[in-house]
N, C-alpha and C positions, 0 to 999 in steps of 0.2 A: 324105264322105271314105271311101275304101276302105282296109280294113286287112287284114293277114295276122295270124293267130293261131298261136302256138307254145306247146307244153306242155312243162313241165319234165320231163326224163327221170328225175329223182330224186324229185320231189314231185308227187303226182297232183292236188294242188289249187292249183298255181301255173301261171299262164299269162302270156304276154307278147304284147302287141299292138303292131304297128308299122305305119307307112304301107305299103300294098301295094307289093310289089316292093323293099322296103328290104333292104340287106345286113345281116343280123343279126350277122355276125361283127364289125361295127364298134360294136355296142351294148355298152357297158360297165356291167354291173350288179354291185355288190359281193357280192350274195347268191350263194353257190356253187350253190344249187339251179337257177340260170339258166345255169350254165356249159355244159350240154348240153341242147339243145332238140329237140323233135320237132314237125315241121310238122303243124298241126291243120286249118287252113282258110285259103283264099285269097280275096282281094277281097271281104270282107264289108263291106256298106254300113253305116256308122254315121253317123247324122245326127240332127238335132233334139234334143229334150230328153226322153229316155226314162229313167225311174227304175224299176228293178226290183231285187229282192234280188240283190246281187252284180253289178249292171250299171247303170252311170250313164253314158249316152252323152256328156253334157257333160264329165264328168271324163276320160273316155277321150280325147276330142278335145283337151281342154286339155293333158293330159299329153303326148300325141304332138306337139303343136305346140311345147311348151316344152322337152321332154326328148328327144324322138325315140322314145319308147316309153311304154307304160302297163302296169303290173303288175296282174294279177288274182289274187286269193286267193279261191277259190271252194270251196263245200262239195260241189258235184257237178260233173261234167264238162260242158263245152259239147257240144251235139249239133247 
């Protein structure tokens, strides 16, 4: 699955992942830190079963399939 990643404009450790090409204006997240987003990366390939600190590909894929998005709370920025 290819995803796009957005960073919260108000919280440096909060990110949002959606299916690549998704309209993020239609994503409804009650947390106000996700009200304004900055595009971080496009068409990132997420597949398989990768578990690293702050990154679980299975959970990302499951959340996007069930909810249309996945929320990341990280201690350091994606690069």
